C-alpha positions in Angstrom: -16.3 -5.1 -7.7 -17.3 -1.4 -7.2 -20.9 -0.3 -6.8 -20.7 1.3 -10.3 -19.6 -2.1 -11.8 -22.4 -3.9 -10.0 -24.9 -1.4 -11.3 -23.6 -1.9 -14.9 -23.6 -5.7 -14.5 -27.1 -5.6 -13.2 -28.1 -3.5 -16.1 -26.8 -6.1 -18.5 -29.1 -8.7 -17.0 -32.1 -6.4 -17.3 -31.5 -5.8 -21.0 -32.9 -8.1 -23.7 -30.4 -11.0 -23.7 -30.7 -11.7 -27.5 -28.1 -10.4 -29.9 -30.8 -10.7 -32.5 -34.2 -9.5 -31.4 -37.1 -11.2 -33.1 -40.5 -9.8 -33.8 -43.0 -10.5 -31.0 -46.7 -10.0 -30.6 -48.7 -9.0 -27.6 -50.6 -12.3 -27.0 -51.7 -11.9 -23.4 -54.7 -13.6 -21.9 -57.3 -11.6 -20.1 -59.1 -12.6 -16.9 -61.2 -15.1 -18.9 -58.4 -16.7 -20.8 -59.1 -15.0 -24.1 -56.3 -13.3 -26.0 -56.3 -9.6 -26.1 -54.3 -6.9 -27.9 -52.1 -4.2 -26.5 -55.0 -1.8 -26.1 -56.9 -4.4 -24.1 -53.9 -5.1 -21.9 -53.5 -1.4 -21.2 -57.2 -1.0 -20.2 -57.1 -4.0 -17.9 -53.9 -2.8 -16.2 -55.4 0.7 -15.8 -58.6 -0.5 -14.4 -56.8 -2.9 -12.0 -54.8 0.0 -10.6 -57.6 2.5 -10.4 -60.0 0.0 -8.8 -58.0 0.1 -5.7 -58.9 3.8 -5.2 -62.3 4.2 -7.0 -65.4 2.2 -7.3 -65.9 0.5 -10.6 -69.0 2.6 -11.3 -66.8 5.7 -11.3 -64.7 4.4 -14.2 -67.2 2.3 -16.1 -67.7 5.0 -18.7 -63.9 5.8 -19.1 -62.7 5.3 -22.7 -59.1 4.7 -23.9 -58.9 8.1 -25.4 -59.5 9.6 -21.9 -56.7 7.5 -20.4 -54.0 8.6 -22.9 -52.8 12.0 -23.7 -52.4 13.1 -27.3 -49.2 11.9 -29.0 -45.9 13.7 -28.2 -45.5 14.6 -31.9 -48.9 16.5 -31.8 -47.8 18.5 -28.8 -44.6 20.1 -30.0 -43.9 23.8 -29.1 -43.1 26.3 -31.8 -40.0 28.5 -31.6 -39.4 31.5 -33.9 -35.7 32.1 -34.4 -34.4 35.5 -33.5 -31.1 37.2 -34.4 -28.0 35.6 -32.9 -29.6 32.3 -32.2 -28.0 29.0 -33.3 -29.2 25.4 -33.2 -27.0 24.9 -30.1 -28.3 27.9 -28.2 -31.9 27.0 -28.9 -31.4 23.4 -27.8 -29.7 24.7 -24.6 -32.7 27.0 -24.0 -35.0 24.1 -23.9 -32.6 21.7 -22.2 -32.2 19.5 -25.3 -29.3 18.4 -27.4 -28.9 19.8 -30.9 -29.4 16.3 -32.5 -33.0 16.2 -31.1 -33.9 19.5 -32.8 -32.4 18.3 -36.1 -34.2 15.0 -36.0 -37.6 16.7 -35.5 -36.8 19.5 -38.0 -35.2 18.2 -41.2 -34.7 21.7 -42.4 -32.0 22.1 -39.8 -29.8 19.3 -41.3 -27.6 22.0 -42.9 -26.6 23.1 -39.4 -27.9 26.6 -39.5 -31.1 28.5 -38.7 -32.5 31.7 -40.2 -34.0 34.7 -38.4 -37.8 34.3 -38.5 -37.7 30.6 -39.1 -40.1 28.5 -37.1 -38.9 25.2 -35.6 -40.7 22.5 -33.6 -39.5 21.8 -30.0 -40.2 18.4 -28.4 -40.7 18.3 -24.6 -37.6 16.1 -24.1 -34.7 14.5 -26.0 -35.6 11.7 -28.4 -35.7 10.7 -32.0 -38.6 10.8 -34.5 -38.7 7.6 -36.6 -40.8 6.0 -39.3 -41.8 2.6 -38.1 -41.0 -0.3 -40.6 -44.0 -2.1 -42.0 -45.3 -4.7 -39.6 -43.2 -3.7 -36.7 -45.0 -3.7 -33.3 -44.5 -1.7 -30.1 -42.5 -4.7 -28.7 -40.2 -4.5 -31.7 -39.5 -0.8 -31.0 -39.1 -1.6 -27.3 -36.4 -4.2 -28.0 -34.7 -2.1 -30.6 -34.5 1.1 -28.6 -34.4 -0.1 -25.0 -37.6 1.7 -24.0 -40.5 -0.2 -22.4 -43.3 -0.9 -24.9 -46.1 0.4 -22.6 -44.2 3.7 -22.2 -43.8 4.1 -26.0 -47.5 3.1 -26.4 -48.7 5.8 -24.0 -46.3 8.6 -25.2 -47.5 8.1 -28.7 -51.2 8.3 -28.0 -52.1 4.7 -27.5 -52.2 3.9 -31.2 -52.6 0.2 -32.0 -50.4 0.2 -35.1 -47.5 2.7 -34.9 -46.4 4.5 -38.1 -44.4 7.6 -37.1 -43.4 7.8 -33.5 -41.2 9.6 -31.0 -38.7 7.5 -29.0 -37.6 9.2 -25.8 -33.9 9.3 -25.0 -30.7 10.7 -26.4 -31.0 11.1 -30.1 -28.5 9.8 -32.6 -28.6 9.5 -36.4 -27.3 6.6 -38.4 -24.6 7.7 -40.9 -23.4 10.5 -38.7 -20.7 10.3 -36.1 -21.5 11.5 -32.6 -20.0 15.0 -32.0 -20.2 15.0 -28.2 -17.0 15.2 -26.1 -14.8 15.2 -29.2 -15.5 11.6 -29.8 -14.6 10.6 -33.4 -15.3 6.9 -33.3 -13.7 3.7 -32.0 -9.9 3.6 -32.5 -9.7 0.0 -33.3 -11.4 -3.0 -35.0 -12.7 -6.0 -33.0 -10.8 -8.6 -35.2 -7.2 -8.7 -36.4 -8.3 -7.8 -39.9 -11.3 -6.2 -41.5 -13.8 -9.0 -42.4 -17.0 -9.5 -44.2 -20.3 -8.6 -42.4 -22.7 -11.5 -42.5 -25.6 -9.6 -40.9 -25.7 -5.9 -40.5 -27.3 -3.7 -37.9 -31.0 -2.7 -38.3 -34.3 -4.1 -39.5 -34.3 -7.3 -41.6 -37.0 -9.6 -43.0 -36.9 -13.3 -42.3 -37.0 -14.9 -45.8 -38.8 -18.0 -44.6 -41.6 -16.3 -42.6 -41.7 -12.7 -44.0 -41.5 -11.4 -40.5 -39.5 -8.3 -39.5 -36.8 -8.5 -36.9 -34.3 -6.1 -35.5 -30.6 -6.9 -35.3 -28.9 -4.8 -32.6 -25.3 -5.4 -33.7 -23.0 -6.5 -36.5 -22.2 -10.1 -37.2 -18.6 -10.2 -38.6 -17.6 -13.5 -40.2 -14.5 -15.1 -38.8 -13.2 -18.6 -38.2 -13.6 -20.2 -34.8 -10.5 -19.4 -32.7 -9.9 -16.0 -34.3 -8.7 -13.5 -31.6 -11.3 -10.9 -30.6 -9.8 -7.5 -29.8 -10.9 -4.5 -27.8 -12.2 -1.9 -30.3 -11.0 0.9 -27.9 -9.5 1.2 -24.4 -11.8 0.9 -21.4 -12.8 -1.3 -18.5 -14.1 -4.8 -18.8 -17.5 -4.7 -16.9 -18.9 -8.1 -17.8 -17.4 -11.5 -18.6 -19.7 -14.5 -18.7 -22.4 -16.4 -20.3 -25.5 -14.3 -21.1 -28.5 -15.8 -22.9 -28.4 -15.8 -26.6 -25.1 -13.9 -26.6 -23.4 -17.0 -25.3 -20.0 -16.2 -23.9 -20.0 -12.4 -23.8 -17.5 -9.6 -22.9 -18.6 -6.0 -22.4 -16.1 -3.2 -22.3 -17.1 0.2 -20.9 -15.3 3.1 -22.7 -16.6 6.0 -20.5 -18.8 8.9 -21.6 -21.7 6.5 -21.8 -20.4 4.2 -24.4 -19.7 0.4 -24.4 -18.9 -2.4 -26.8 -20.1 -6.0 -26.6 -18.5 -9.1 -28.0 -20.8 -12.2 -28.3 -20.7 -15.9 -29.2 -17.1 -16.3 -28.0 -15.5 -19.7 -27.5 -13.4 -18.7 -24.5 -12.2 -15.6 -22.6 -8.8 -14.0 -22.4 -9.8 -11.3 -19.9 -11.5 -10.8 -16.6 -14.1 -8.4 -15.1 -12.7 -5.1 -13.7 -9.6 -5.2 -15.9 -8.5 -2.1 -17.8 -7.8 -2.9 -21.4 -6.1 -1.1 -24.3 -7.2 -0.9 -27.9 -6.3 -4.1 -29.7 -5.9 -6.2 -26.5 -7.3 -9.7 -26.8 -10.6 -10.3 -25.0 -11.3 -13.8 -26.2 -11.8 -15.9 -29.3 -14.5 -16.4 -31.9 -16.9 -19.2 -31.2 -20.4 -20.4 -31.7 -21.8 -20.3 -28.1 -25.3 -19.0 -27.4 -27.8 -18.8 -30.2 -26.0 -17.3 -33.3 -28.3 -16.1 -36.0 -25.9 -17.2 -38.8 -24.7 -20.7 -39.5 -21.2 -19.4 -40.4 -18.9 -18.7 -37.4 -18.8 -15.0 -36.5 -18.4 -12.3 -33.9 -21.5 -10.6 -32.8 -20.3 -7.0 -32.2 -22.4 -4.2 -30.6 -21.9 -0.6 -29.8 -24.2 0.9 -27.0 -24.8 4.4 -25.9 -26.2 5.1 -22.4 -29.4 7.3 -22.7 -31.8 8.4 -19.9 -33.9 5.3 -20.7 -31.2 2.7 -20.8 -28.4 1.4 -23.1 -29.4 2.0 -26.7 -27.9 -0.1 -29.5 -26.3 1.9 -32.3 -25.0 1.0 -35.8 -21.4 -0.2 -35.2 -20.5 0.9 -38.7 -20.7 4.6 -37.9 -18.3 4.0 -35.0 -15.6 2.0 -36.7 -12.9 4.1 -38.4 -12.0 1.4 -40.8 
């Protein structure tokens, strides 16, 4: 296996192993065994680090507001458009991608700017989102592949997030990526288009009322149905992986990969080059499926500066 393949395989084990990510709470015990919130955890961690270099008396009066900078969304630059500028040229000027500017400035969704128009510029690529009711920092961390403590600090150490900035490569559900002439996956992961049992995105557990994030698409199919490569690429993982069960991961280049979970058996091997439509394995019920009915758990991932980010598979499938 090449060093690149080893790095990719290592990355898979670092990622959350669940095909369905459930809502979690920060219930960590402090030094006295009592449960504390995220804010308390942050303070304890900070004090532990600083205490190595400074006496406790020097930080005794430090407040949380002094430990955290103001939220990213309150520190945006302002740019006034001049003649000849486009969204692309402005993005390039600030070392951003156009989608980042559009995500922060809804007025740019038409694809054009006007002379004299003022637009907001974030310090790095990312996406501005409205947080679903009841979602925690850990929910956002598992959904977007960015550590919860990083999100917490970048967004001003707010206990209950509402509107936040997620660092990384921006993408918008409902719109196909436009980079490197990519127009979507060329195939479909099953022999025929099938019903989706559980879609990508936020859902509410009917029995508990809790929110959870589903990072892929559960496509209903009978056990033993062939699972096909949705596009050509290289198989970078074949094996059993946590709640995914038997899992195959195909890397398609340009920072994109697809994942095929809950398989019953494999029909490929790691390091193999596959073509669109080639059989990778067969539908099964291994791992911890979220649905009772047999299905294929299918994911599309995009590699951002902060890790592999799950995207809505429906915007990538041409069918």
